[in-house]
C-alpha positions as CSV (number, residue, x, y, z in Angstrom):
1,X,122.3,83.3,62.2
2,X,120.1,82.3,59.3
3,X,117.3,80.1,60.5
4,X,117.3,78.1,57.3
5,X,120.8,76.9,57.9
6,X,122.1,78.1,54.4
7,X,125.8,77.8,54.0
8,X,126.0,81.7,53.3
9,X,124.8,82.2,57.0
10,X,127.9,80.5,58.4
11,X,130.8,82.6,59.7
12,X,133.9,82.0,57.6
13,X,136.4,80.0,59.5
14,X,139.5,82.3,60.1
15,X,137.5,85.6,59.9
16,X,139.4,88.1,62.2
17,X,137.6,89.0,65.4
18,X,140.1,90.5,67.9
19,X,143.6,91.8,68.0
20,X,145.4,92.7,71.2
21,X,146.4,96.3,71.6
22,X,149.9,97.4,72.4
23,X,148.7,98.0,76.0
24,X,147.3,94.5,76.3
25,X,150.6,92.9,75.0
26,X,152.8,95.1,77.2
27,X,150.7,94.3,80.3
28,X,150.3,90.6,79.8
29,X,151.8,88.3,82.3
30,X,153.5,86.3,79.6
31,X,155.2,89.5,78.4
32,X,156.5,90.0,81.9
33,X,157.8,86.4,81.8
34,X,159.6,87.1,78.5
35,X,161.3,90.1,80.0
36,X,162.3,88.0,83.0
37,X,163.8,85.4,80.7
38,X,165.6,88.1,78.6
39,X,167.3,89.2,81.7
40,X,168.6,85.7,82.0
41,X,169.9,85.4,78.5
42,X,166.8,83.9,76.7
43,X,165.3,86.2,74.1
44,X,162.0,85.5,72.5
45,X,160.4,88.3,70.6
46,X,157.2,86.6,69.4
47,X,154.9,84.0,70.9
48,X,155.9,81.5,68.4
49,X,159.6,81.9,69.4
50,X,158.7,81.6,73.0
51,X,156.7,78.4,72.3
52,X,159.6,76.9,70.2
53,X,162.1,77.6,73.1
54,X,159.6,76.0,75.6
55,X,159.4,72.7,73.7
56,X,162.9,72.6,72.5
57,X,164.7,73.5,75.8
58,X,162.2,71.4,77.8
59,X,164.2,71.2,81.0
60,X,165.1,74.9,81.0
61,X,161.5,75.9,80.4
62,X,159.9,73.9,83.2
63,X,162.8,74.9,85.6
64,X,162.1,78.5,84.7
65,X,158.4,78.1,85.6
66,X,159.5,76.9,89.1
67,X,161.8,79.8,89.6
68,X,159.6,82.5,88.1
69,X,156.6,81.7,90.2
70,X,158.8,80.9,93.3
71,X,157.1,77.6,93.8
72,X,156.7,76.8,97.6
73,X,158.9,73.7,98.1
74,X,162.4,72.4,97.9
75,X,163.8,72.3,94.5
76,X,166.9,70.4,95.4
77,X,169.9,70.0,93.2
78,X,168.8,67.2,91.0
79,X,168.1,67.4,87.3
80,X,164.6,68.4,85.9
81,X,164.1,65.0,84.4
82,X,165.5,61.5,84.9
83,X,164.5,58.1,83.5
84,X,162.7,57.4,80.2
85,X,161.3,59.7,77.6
86,X,157.6,59.5,78.8
87,X,156.1,58.8,82.3
88,X,155.0,55.4,81.2
89,X,158.7,54.7,80.4
90,X,159.9,55.7,83.9
91,X,160.4,59.4,83.4
92,X,160.5,61.4,86.7
93,X,160.2,65.1,86.9
94,X,162.3,67.0,89.5
95,X,163.6,63.9,91.4
96,X,164.7,64.9,94.8
97,X,162.3,68.0,95.0
98,X,159.5,68.2,97.5
99,X,156.3,70.3,97.2
100,X,152.7,70.5,98.4
101,X,149.9,71.7,96.3
102,X,147.9,73.1,99.3
103,X,150.9,75.1,100.4
104,X,151.0,76.8,97.0
105,X,147.3,77.3,96.8
106,X,147.2,78.9,100.2
107,X,150.2,81.0,100.2
108,X,148.2,84.1,99.7
109,X,146.7,83.6,103.2
110,X,150.0,85.1,104.4
111,X,150.6,87.4,101.6
112,X,147.2,89.1,101.4
113,X,144.9,87.3,104.0
114,X,141.9,89.7,103.5
115,X,141.7,89.1,99.7
116,X,138.6,87.1,98.7
117,X,139.5,83.6,97.9
118,X,136.1,82.1,97.1
119,X,132.7,83.4,96.1
120,X,130.0,80.8,96.3
121,X,126.6,81.0,94.7
122,X,123.8,78.5,94.2
123,X,120.7,78.4,92.0
124,X,118.6,78.7,95.2
125,X,120.2,82.1,96.0
126,X,122.9,80.9,98.4
127,X,125.8,83.3,98.6
128,X,129.0,83.1,100.7
129,X,132.4,84.7,100.6
130,X,135.7,83.4,102.1
131,X,138.8,85.3,102.4
132,X,142.2,83.6,102.1
133,X,142.6,83.8,105.8
134,X,139.1,82.2,106.4
135,X,139.8,79.5,103.8
136,X,143.1,78.6,105.5
137,X,141.4,78.4,108.9
138,X,138.7,76.1,107.6
139,X,141.4,73.9,105.9
140,X,143.2,73.7,109.2
141,X,140.2,72.5,111.1
142,X,139.2,69.9,108.5
143,X,142.9,68.8,108.3
144,X,142.9,68.1,112.0
145,X,139.6,66.2,111.7
146,X,140.9,64.0,109.0
147,X,144.0,63.2,110.9
148,X,141.9,62.2,113.9
149,X,140.1,59.7,111.6
150,X,143.5,58.2,110.7
151,X,144.1,59.9,107.3
152,X,147.7,60.3,106.4
153,X,150.1,60.4,103.6
154,X,149.1,58.2,100.7
155,X,145.5,57.3,102.1
156,X,142.6,58.1,99.7
157,X,139.8,60.5,100.6
158,X,136.7,60.1,98.4
159,X,134.2,62.9,98.1
160,X,130.6,62.8,96.9
161,X,130.1,66.5,96.9
162,X,128.7,69.3,94.8
163,X,130.7,72.4,93.8
164,X,130.5,74.0,97.2
165,X,133.2,75.5,99.4
166,X,133.3,72.4,101.6
167,X,134.6,70.5,98.5
168,X,137.5,72.8,98.1
169,X,138.2,72.9,101.9
170,X,138.2,69.1,102.3
171,X,140.4,68.7,99.1
172,X,143.0,71.2,100.4
173,X,142.9,69.5,103.9
174,X,143.5,66.1,102.3
175,X,146.3,67.4,100.1
176,X,148.0,69.2,103.0
177,X,148.3,65.8,104.7
178,X,149.7,64.1,101.6
179,X,146.5,62.2,101.2
180,X,145.0,61.4,97.7
181,X,141.8,63.1,96.7
182,X,139.0,61.8,94.4
183,X,135.6,63.3,93.8
184,X,132.3,62.5,92.1
185,X,129.3,64.8,91.8
186,X,126.1,63.9,93.7
187,X,124.1,63.6,90.5
188,X,126.2,60.3,89.9
189,X,124.3,57.2,90.7
190,X,125.7,54.7,93.2
191,X,127.0,52.3,90.7
192,X,128.9,55.0,88.8
193,X,130.5,56.1,92.0
194,X,131.4,52.6,93.1
195,X,132.9,51.9,89.7
196,X,135.3,54.8,90.4
197,X,135.9,54.7,94.2
198,X,136.2,51.0,94.6
199,X,139.3,51.0,92.4
200,X,141.2,53.2,94.9
201,X,139.9,51.8,98.2
202,X,139.3,55.1,100.1
203,X,139.8,55.3,103.9
204,X,137.2,58.2,104.4
205,X,134.1,59.2,102.4
206,X,132.9,62.8,102.5
207,X,129.3,63.1,101.3
208,X,126.3,65.5,101.2
209,X,122.8,64.7,102.3
210,X,121.5,66.0,99.0
211,X,121.6,68.6,96.4
212,X,119.3,70.9,94.4
213,X,119.1,71.2,90.6
214,X,116.8,73.1,88.3
215,X,114.3,73.8,91.1
216,X,114.2,70.3,92.5
217,X,115.7,68.8,95.7
218,X,117.4,65.4,95.6
219,X,118.0,63.5,98.9
220,X,121.0,61.3,98.4
221,X,121.4,59.8,101.9
222,X,120.2,56.4,100.6
223,X,122.7,56.5,97.8
224,X,125.4,57.3,100.3
225,X,124.6,54.2,102.3
226,X,124.7,52.1,99.1
227,X,128.2,53.5,98.3
228,X,129.3,52.8,101.7
229,X,128.2,49.2,101.6
230,X,130.2,48.7,98.5
231,X,133.4,50.2,99.9
232,X,134.7,47.9,102.7
233,X,137.9,50.0,103.0
234,X,136.0,52.9,104.5
235,X,136.6,53.7,108.1
236,X,134.2,56.6,108.4
237,X,131.8,58.8,106.4
238,X,131.7,62.5,107.1
239,X,128.3,63.9,106.3
240,X,128.0,67.5,105.0
241,X,124.6,68.8,105.7
242,X,123.8,70.8,102.5
243,X,120.1,70.4,102.0
244,X,119.1,70.0,105.6
245,X,121.2,71.5,108.4
246,X,119.6,69.0,110.8
247,X,120.6,65.9,108.8
248,X,122.0,63.2,110.9
249,X,124.7,60.6,110.4
250,X,122.3,57.8,111.4
251,X,123.0,54.6,109.5
252,X,126.4,55.7,108.3
253,X,129.5,53.8,109.1
254,X,131.3,55.5,112.0
255,X,129.4,58.6,110.8
256,X,130.9,62.0,111.5
257,X,129.1,65.2,111.1
258,X,131.1,67.8,109.2
259,X,130.1,70.5,111.7
260,X,131.6,68.3,114.5
261,X,135.1,68.4,113.1
262,X,137.5,70.4,115.3
263,X,136.8,74.1,115.0
264,X,139.6,76.0,116.7
265,X,143.2,75.9,118.0
266,X,144.7,74.0,115.0
267,X,147.7,75.3,113.0
268,X,147.8,74.7,109.3
269,X,150.7,72.6,108.3
270,X,151.8,71.0,105.0
271,X,153.3,67.5,104.5
272,X,156.3,67.8,102.2
273,X,155.9,65.2,99.5
274,X,158.0,64.2,96.4
275,X,157.2,66.2,93.2
276,X,155.3,63.2,91.7
277,X,153.5,62.2,94.9
278,X,149.8,61.5,93.9
279,X,147.6,64.5,94.4
280,X,144.3,63.2,93.1
281,X,142.6,60.5,91.0
282,X,140.5,61.6,88.1
283,X,138.6,59.3,85.8
284,X,137.9,58.8,82.2
285,X,134.3,58.8,81.2
286,X,133.8,55.0,81.6
287,X,131.4,54.7,78.7
288,X,132.8,51.3,77.9
289,X,134.2,49.3,80.8
290,X,135.4,50.7,84.2
291,X,136.6,54.3,84.2
292,X,140.3,54.6,84.0
293,X,141.8,56.0,87.3
294,X,144.2,58.7,86.3
295,X,146.6,59.8,88.8
296,X,148.3,63.3,88.8
297,X,151.2,64.5,91.0
298,X,151.4,67.5,93.2
299,X,154.3,69.2,91.4
300,X,153.2,68.5,87.9
301,X,149.7,70.1,88.5
302,X,151.2,73.0,90.3
303,X,153.6,73.9,87.4
304,X,151.1,73.3,84.6
305,X,148.3,75.3,86.2
306,X,150.6,78.2,87.1
307,X,151.7,78.3,83.6
308,X,148.3,77.9,81.9
309,X,146.4,80.3,84.2
310,X,148.9,83.0,84.2
311,X,150.4,83.0,80.6
312,X,147.5,81.8,78.6
313,X,144.5,83.2,80.5
314,X,146.4,86.1,82.0
315,X,145.0,85.5,85.5
316,X,146.4,86.7,88.7
317,X,145.4,88.5,92.0
318,X,142.4,90.8,91.5
319,X,140.8,88.4,89.0
320,X,137.5,86.7,89.7
321,X,137.7,83.3,88.0
322,X,134.6,81.2,87.2
323,X,134.0,78.0,85.2
324,X,130.7,76.2,85.2
325,X,131.5,72.6,86.3
326,X,130.8,69.9,88.7
327,X,133.3,68.0,91.0
328,X,133.0,65.1,88.6
329,X,134.7,67.0,85.7
330,X,138.4,67.9,85.5
331,X,137.4,71.5,85.0
332,X,136.7,71.6,88.7
333,X,140.3,70.7,89.4
334,X,141.3,73.3,86.9
335,X,139.0,76.0,88.4
336,X,140.4,75.7,91.9
337,X,143.8,76.1,90.4
338,X,143.0,79.8,90.4
339,X,144.1,79.9,94.0
340,X,147.6,79.1,92.8
341,X,147.8,82.4,91.1
342,X,146.0,84.4,93.8
343,X,142.7,84.9,92.1
344,X,139.3,84.7,93.5
345,X,137.5,81.5,92.4
346,X,133.7,81.5,91.9
347,X,132.0,78.2,92.9
348,X,128.4,77.8,91.5
349,X,126.1,74.9,92.3
350,X,123.0,74.3,90.3
351,X,121.5,74.3,86.8
352,X,122.9,76.7,84.1
353,X,119.8,78.7,84.1
354,X,121.4,82.2,83.8
355,X,125.2,82.0,84.2
356,X,125.5,85.4,82.6
357,X,123.5,87.0,85.3
358,X,125.5,85.2,88.0
359,X,128.7,86.4,86.4
360,X,127.4,90.0,86.4
361,X,126.4,89.8,90.1
362,X,129.7,88.2,91.1
363,X,132.0,90.6,89.3
364,X,133.5,87.8,87.2
365,X,136.5,88.8,85.2
366,X,137.1,85.4,83.5
367,X,133.9,83.5,82.5
368,X,134.3,79.8,81.5
369,X,131.7,77.4,80.2
370,X,131.3,74.4,77.9
371,X,130.9,75.3,74.1
372,X,127.4,74.1,74.1
373,X,126.3,76.8,76.6
374,X,127.7,79.5,74.3
375,X,125.8,77.9,71.3
376,X,122.6,77.6,73.4
377,X,122.8,81.4,74.4
378,X,123.3,82.2,70.8
379,X,120.3,80.2,69.6
380,X,118.1,81.7,72.4
381,X,118.9,85.1,70.9
382,X,120.7,86.3,74.1
383,X,122.6,89.6,74.1
384,X,124.3,89.4,77.5
385,X,126.5,92.4,76.9
386,X,123.5,94.6,76.4
387,X,121.2,93.0,79.0
388,X,123.7,93.0,81.9
389,X,126.7,94.9,83.2
390,X,129.5,92.5,82.0
391,X,132.1,95.2,81.8
392,X,134.5,93.4,84.1
393,X,134.8,90.3,81.9
394,X,138.0,90.4,80.0
395,X,138.2,86.8,79.1
396,X,135.7,84.0,78.2
397,X,136.8,80.3,78.1
398,X,135.1,77.6,76.1
399,X,135.9,73.9,76.2
400,X,134.3,70.4,76.3
401,X,133.7,70.3,72.5
402,X,134.9,72.4,69.4
403,X,133.3,75.8,69.3
404,X,132.2,76.6,65.7
405,X,133.1,79.9,64.0
406,X,129.6,81.1,64.6
407,X,130.1,80.7,68.3
408,X,133.3,82.7,68.2
409,X,131.5,85.5,66.3
410,X,128.5,85.6,68.6
411,X,130.6,86.3,71.6
412,X,132.0,89.4,70.0
413,X,128.6,90.5,68.7
414,X,126.6,89.8,71.8
415,X,128.9,89.8,74.8
416,X,131.7,92.3,74.2
417,X,134.5,93.4,71.9
418,X,137.1,94.1,74.4
419,X,137.7,90.7,75.6
420,X,139.7,87.6,74.7
421,X,137.7,84.4,73.8
422,X,139.9,81.5,74.8
423,X,138.9,78.2,73.1
424,X,140.6,75.3,74.8
425,X,141.3,71.7,73.9
426,X,142.8,69.3,76.3
427,X,141.5,66.7,78.6
428,X,141.1,64.9,81.9
429,X,144.3,63.0,81.0
430,X,146.6,66.0,81.5
431,X,144.1,68.1,83.6
432,X,144.8,71.1,81.3
433,X,144.3,72.5,77.9
434,X,147.3,71.9,75.6
435,X,146.0,74.2,72.8
436,X,144.4,77.4,73.8
437,X,144.5,81.2,73.9
438,X,147.2,83.8,74.2
439,X,146.9,87.6,75.0
440,X,149.7,88.1,72.5
441,X,148.0,86.9,69.4
442,X,145.1,87.9,67.1
443,X,141.9,85.8,67.2
444,X,140.2,84.3,64.3
445,X,136.7,82.6,64.1
446,X,136.9,78.9,64.7
447,X,140.7,79.0,65.3
448,X,142.3,78.3,68.6
449,X,145.1,80.7,68.9
450,X,148.1,78.6,69.8
451,X,149.7,75.5,71.1
452,X,150.4,75.8,74.9
453,X,153.8,76.7,76.3
454,X,155.6,73.4,76.9
455,X,153.1,71.4,74.9
456,X,154.8,70.1,71.7
457,X,151.5,69.4,70.0
458,X,151.8,68.2,66.4
459,X,149.5,66.7,63.7
460,X,150.6,63.3,62.4
461,X,149.7,62.0,59.0
462,X,148.9,58.3,58.4
463,X,152.7,57.6,58.1
464,X,153.4,59.1,61.5
465,X,155.1,62.1,60.1
466,X,154.2,65.7,61.2
467,X,152.2,67.8,58.8
468,X,151.1,71.5,58.7
469,X,148.0,72.9,57.2
470,X,146.6,69.4,57.0
471,X,144.3,67.4,59.2
472,X,146.2,64.8,61.3
473,X,146.2,62.9,64.6
474,X,146.8,65.1,67.5
475,X,150.0,64.0,69.3
476,X,152.3,65.4,71.9
477,X,156.0,64.5,71.2
478,X,157.6,65.9,74.3
479,X,156.5,65.1,77.9
480,X,154.6,67.5,80.2
481,X,154.7,67.4,84.0
482,X,150.9,67.0,84.3
483,X,150.9,63.8,82.3
484,X,149.6,61.1,84.5
485,X,152.1,59.8,87.0
486,X,150.4,56.4,86.6
487,X,147.0,54.8,86.4
488,X,145.8,53.2,89.7
489,X,146.1,49.4,89.8
490,X,148.0,49.4,86.6
491,X,151.1,47.4,87.6
492,X,153.7,47.7,84.9
493,X,151.8,50.5,83.1
494,X,150.1,48.3,80.4
495,X,146.8,50.1,80.5
496,X,148.5,53.6,80.5
497,X,150.6,52.5,77.5
498,X,147.6,51.2,75.5
499,X,145.7,54.3,76.2
500,X,148.1,56.8,74.7
501,X,151.2,55.1,73.2
502,X,150.0,52.1,71.4
503,X,150.0,53.8,68.0
504,X,153.2,55.8,68.1
505,X,155.8,54.5,70.7
506,X,157.2,57.2,72.8
507,X,154.6,59.7,71.4
508,X,151.3,60.6,73.1
509,X,148.3,60.1,70.8
510,X,145.3,62.0,72.2
511,X,142.7,60.7,69.9
512,X,141.6,64.0,68.3
513,X,141.9,65.3,64.7
514,X,143.8,68.6,64.6
515,X,145.0,70.9,61.9
516,X,148.0,73.2,62.8
517,X,148.1,76.2,60.7
518,X,151.3,77.7,59.3
519,X,151.2,80.5,61.9
520,X,150.6,78.1,64.8
521,X,146.9,78.4,65.1
522,X,144.9,75.1,65.6
523,X,141.6,73.8,64.5
524,X,140.1,70.7,66.3
525,X,137.8,68.5,64.2
526,X,136.5,66.1,66.8
527,X,137.6,62.6,67.9
528,X,139.7,60.7,65.5
529,X,138.0,57.4,66.4
530,X,134.6,58.8,65.2
531,X,135.8,60.0,61.8
532,X,133.4,60.4,58.9
533,X,135.1,58.6,55.9
534,X,132.9,59.1,52.9
535,X,134.4,58.0,49.5
536,X,137.8,58.4,50.8
537,X,137.2,62.0,52.1
538,X,137.9,62.0,55.8
539,X,136.2,64.7,58.0
540,X,135.8,65.3,61.7
541,X,132.3,65.4,63.2
542,X,132.7,69.1,64.4
543,X,132.2,70.4,60.8
544,X,129.1,68.3,60.4
545,X,127.5,69.6,63.8
546,X,128.4,73.1,62.8
547,X,126.1,72.9,59.8
548,X,123.2,71.0,61.3
549,X,123.1,72.9,64.6
550,X,123.0,76.2,62.9
551,X,119.3,75.4,62.2
552,X,117.0,77.1,64.7
553,X,114.8,74.0,64.7
554,X,117.7,71.6,65.8
555,X,118.6,71.5,69.5
556,X,121.2,68.8,69.3
557,X,122.5,66.2,66.9
558,X,124.6,63.1,66.5
559,X,126.2,61.8,63.3
560,X,127.6,58.3,62.8
561,X,129.4,56.7,59.9
562,X,128.9,52.9,60.1
563,X,131.6,52.2,57.5
564,X,134.5,49.8,58.3
565,X,137.9,49.3,57.0
566,X,137.5,48.6,53.2
567,X,133.7,48.7,53.4
568,X,131.5,51.6,52.8
569,X,128.8,52.1,55.5
570,X,125.8,54.3,56.0
571,X,125.9,57.9,57.2
572,X,123.2,58.3,59.8
573,X,122.1,61.6,61.4
574,X,120.1,61.8,64.6
575,X,118.5,65.2,65.4
576,X,116.8,66.3,68.6
577,X,114.3,69.1,67.6
578,X,114.2,72.4,69.5
579,X,111.1,72.9,71.6
580,X,108.1,73.5,69.4
581,X,109.9,72.3,66.3
582,X,109.2,69.2,64.2
583,X,111.5,67.1,62.0
584,X,109.3,67.2,58.8
585,X,110.1,66.7,55.2
586,X,110.8,70.3,54.7
587,X,113.4,70.5,57.4
588,X,115.0,67.2,56.2
589,X,115.2,68.6,52.7
590,X,116.9,71.8,53.9
591,X,119.3,69.8,56.1
592,X,120.4,67.7,53.2
593,X,120.8,70.7,50.9
594,X,122.8,72.6,53.6
595,X,125.2,69.7,54.2
596,X,125.6,69.2,50.4
597,X,126.5,72.8,50.0
598,X,128.7,73.4,53.0
599,X,130.5,70.1,53.1
600,X,130.1,67.8,50.0
601,X,127.6,65.5,48.3
602,X,129.4,62.7,50.0
603,X,128.3,64.0,53.4
604,X,124.6,64.1,52.8
605,X,123.2,61.6,55.3
606,X,121.7,58.3,54.1
607,X,119.3,58.4,57.0
608,X,117.9,61.2,59.3
609,X,116.1,60.2,62.5
610,X,114.4,62.3,65.1
611,X,115.1,61.4,68.7
612,X,114.1,63.0,72.0
613,X,117.7,63.5,73.1
614,X,121.4,62.9,72.2
615,X,123.2,60.6,74.7
616,X,126.0,62.4,76.5
617,X,128.5,61.5,79.1
618,X,128.3,63.0,82.6
619,X,130.8,65.7,81.5
620,X,128.6,66.5,78.5
621,X,130.5,64.7,75.7
622,X,128.5,63.2,72.8
623,X,128.5,59.4,72.7
624,X,129.7,58.9,69.2
625,X,131.8,55.8,69.4
626,X,129.5,53.7,71.7
627,X,126.5,54.6,69.5
628,X,128.4,53.4,66.4
629,X,129.1,50.2,68.1
630,X,125.4,49.9,68.9
631,X,124.6,50.5,65.3
632,X,126.9,47.7,64.2
633,X,125.2,45.2,66.5
634,X,126.9,45.5,69.9
635,X,124.3,45.2,72.6
636,X,123.6,48.5,74.3
637,X,124.6,47.2,77.8
638,X,128.0,46.2,76.3
639,X,128.6,49.3,74.2
640,X,127.8,51.8,76.8
641,X,127.6,51.9,80.6
642,X,124.3,53.7,81.4
643,X,125.7,54.9,84.7
644,X,128.3,57.0,82.9
645,X,125.7,58.8,81.0
646,X,123.8,62.1,81.9
647,X,120.7,60.8,80.0
648,X,120.8,56.9,79.7
649,X,117.1,56.8,78.9
650,X,117.6,58.0,75.3
651,X,119.9,55.1,74.3
652,X,117.1,52.9,73.5
653,X,116.4,55.1,70.5
654,X,119.8,54.2,69.0
655,X,119.7,50.6,67.8
656,X,120.6,48.6,64.8
657,X,117.0,48.2,64.0
658,X,116.3,51.9,64.1
659,X,119.1,52.6,61.6
660,X,117.6,51.0,58.5
């Protein structure tokens, strides 16, 4: 990568990087599915033909997923769908069917009980393994303990836990009872946690005494007491002694020690619940106002994750699946879905100091991270494929923000050529990626390979008509089973409707810019509500960041267009310098020249400011829309909730006075 950020140092979008061999295509799990369909009278020769069938014959497709994977549950004789066109209109999937997520996640405890279910590692050197048999036994014990605390079907179990095996065990125990799970990572402050959990009125809180990150230890017992005090619905708190094995439950409401839960003599059972029975509550970022409590159902998550993990990531028994995440991000919910396909899931707790090394030590076959981690590895000059034995990795996943073409190219230059880079885009809202990879298709730099099976993703022009090979609003025009069942405390669905269906009735508007190429490939350009509109030329922020962050001197950046409807504004660029670098006149001049050359003269910033950091949500997303509001005069405390941010201290550097 050219350190001067010159446009000729950028990888061309669409440059070919990987093509599946005949052996890869023949052995792919999605190919086996196609053969299975063909035996039942559905012939699809190409991926595009399979995708078109999946979004045209919606009922037949999702019914085939249930049958193909032999989902544990009672399918019943009812239709695949009943009611309105979308969940907010009263749509119900598989009415009359019953299912339980935990029963599906733990079925391998009977099929292959000695297979490894969980590998746990921590930055402090912790290392544990659990077989499927051992995992099921632990779940049975915690299930009995929760039942003794009065937890049953429909009750909420809230967790303040890091990404450790106890989090997975407690979740599966709650799900087995038909209880509803919700989790926050222990790096969340008490007010952030209360903003989330108070909305769902949990009966039991499960919390750690503390956690470690980047070499530091953080005692959270006082924070746990603050959370307790704000949740009058709690009957008990279960303390997991993570930092200190001798930690006590003193001062906790009806405190129960995790190690005192029943240990033996309990059989594992599963409550049969309706297909759309709430499984968990996940939350929007909550940067402005209370986080939206998004409810997903047992059956919808089971079907979606079986499909996505098997057919798009090609995962199954024998795979070791890792994604760097915390329990406060939906990628944790997605990661543990690896159990549904019989894979081993790798749970890591700690700072991302050397995830490549951890992957090598753990025998990871599918390595998932946020796009910024790939870009940071590239900027550091890492060559993981040469430094470490990563020969087992056959897939790399990237999500959280658009991965620029340079990141795509670096993976094949520095990690390995015989793997599939899966760039995903999706969200907490559906707990999946609806555009992503396919082992059947070639891969090009900066291009997501395809739209997901069963995901009728389209690009809408301003007039609400679908367009191809043009940038438009990302919409989903047919329902998916993992769309939210409802929002908690949203009687009548008004908040649900406003969130996704206010612009195009009956059509899900996600809030991203997307271009769908003629061959089905996709390019994501960032949030549509943070568009750069300069002289009538509209552009997503991803293109801008790609140029700016190609400079070795730039660690991170944020670009804001302060224009309003019918009124040109100022284009303001904030840059965080890399360690040892300075934002001097020479760098500013080169930045402007690179943006003029790579984008257009209209996209040269009016102002460039150095800041110590870029504000991001707890899940790592840049705070574009709230910062724009701040620059237009909204007080900081009203534009962004500091408790929803990973680094709220940097917000004071983004004010209307500073942008002048």
